[in-house]
C-alpha positions as CSV (number, residue, x, y, z in Angstrom):
1,M,144.4,55.0,170.2
2,S,148.1,56.0,170.1
3,R,149.8,57.0,166.9
4,N,153.4,57.4,166.1
5,W,153.6,60.8,164.3
6,H,157.4,61.6,164.3
7,G,157.0,64.5,161.9
8,R,154.6,62.7,159.5
9,M,152.0,64.8,157.7
10,R,148.6,63.3,156.8
11,H,146.4,64.7,154.1
12,L,142.9,65.2,155.4
13,G,141.2,66.4,152.2
14,A,140.5,69.6,150.3
15,L,138.2,72.6,150.7
16,R,136.9,74.2,147.5
17,G,134.4,77.0,147.0
18,G,133.7,80.6,146.9
19,G,133.6,83.5,149.3
20,T,134.7,87.0,150.0
21,L,138.2,88.2,150.9
22,R,138.1,90.9,153.5
23,R,140.3,92.8,155.9
24,G,138.2,93.7,158.9
25,D,135.1,95.4,157.6
26,V,136.7,96.2,154.2
27,V,135.7,93.8,151.4
28,L,138.6,93.3,149.0
29,G,136.7,91.2,146.5
30,A,135.0,87.9,145.6
31,A,137.3,84.9,145.7
32,R,137.4,81.2,144.7
33,Y,139.6,78.9,146.8
34,E,141.1,75.4,146.7
35,I,142.8,74.5,149.9
36,D,144.6,71.2,150.8
37,C,144.4,70.4,154.5
38,F,146.8,68.4,156.5
39,T,147.4,67.3,160.1
40,T,151.0,67.6,161.2
41,K,150.4,66.4,164.7
42,P,147.4,65.3,166.7
43,G,144.9,68.2,166.9
44,E,146.7,70.5,164.5
45,V,145.2,71.2,161.1
46,V,147.0,73.4,158.5
47,G,146.0,74.4,155.0
48,S,147.7,75.6,151.9
49,G,146.3,76.4,148.5
50,E,145.2,78.8,145.8
51,I,143.0,81.9,146.0
52,S,141.6,83.1,142.7
53,M,140.3,86.7,142.3
54,A,140.0,89.4,139.7
55,P,143.6,90.4,139.0
56,A,143.2,94.0,140.2
57,E,141.5,92.9,143.4
58,L,144.2,90.3,144.0
59,A,147.0,92.9,143.5
60,N,145.2,95.1,146.1
61,A,145.1,92.2,148.6
62,L,148.7,91.0,148.3
63,G,151.0,92.2,151.1
64,R,148.1,93.0,153.5
65,S,147.9,91.5,156.9
66,D,144.8,90.4,158.9
67,L,143.1,88.9,155.9
68,E,140.0,86.7,156.2
69,L,138.1,84.6,153.7
70,A,134.4,84.5,154.5
71,T,133.3,81.3,152.7
72,D,129.9,80.9,151.2
73,D,129.3,78.0,153.6
74,G,129.9,80.1,156.7
75,R,133.5,79.6,157.6
76,I,135.9,82.4,158.4
77,L,139.4,81.4,157.3
78,A,142.4,83.5,158.4
79,L,145.0,83.6,155.7
80,R,148.2,85.1,154.5
81,F,149.5,85.1,151.0
82,S,152.7,83.1,150.8
83,N,156.0,84.9,150.5
84,G,157.6,85.2,147.1
85,R,156.6,86.8,143.9
86,Q,153.0,86.3,142.9
87,D,151.7,86.7,139.4
88,T,148.7,88.9,139.9
89,A,148.0,89.0,136.1
90,S,146.8,85.4,136.4
91,G,144.4,86.2,139.2
92,V,145.7,83.3,141.3
93,A,148.0,83.4,144.3
94,H,149.2,80.8,146.8
95,A,148.0,81.3,150.4
96,D,148.6,79.6,153.8
97,I,145.6,79.2,156.0
98,L,146.2,80.3,159.6
99,G,142.9,79.5,161.3
100,G,139.3,78.5,160.8
101,L,139.8,75.1,159.3
102,P,137.7,72.1,160.4
103,A,139.1,70.1,163.3
104,E,140.8,66.8,162.5
105,E,137.7,64.9,163.8
106,E,135.4,66.6,161.3
107,W,137.1,65.1,158.3
108,R,135.7,61.9,156.8
109,R,138.1,59.0,157.0
């Protein structure tokens, strides 16, 4: 089936749950997440959403590279916190998901 994409983005759904934010073998803290997932072209799934953590743990995680969120359901999501000023006092920060999302075919239509 051929689709005309021409820069269109399609919302696939959201992932929500809990897990552990880590950098390599170093655990940075427990986290909750809510991630909206989209396909931007066939075969490419991207995600963007919020990560919630204890404020001190979140402040420690911001600005670090090579972050992974090990979800309670067994996924390993590579992420980076979005550029810009984050309000760590709230315990919530915006993140872009770089890998580990379900493939487009795995989402219910």
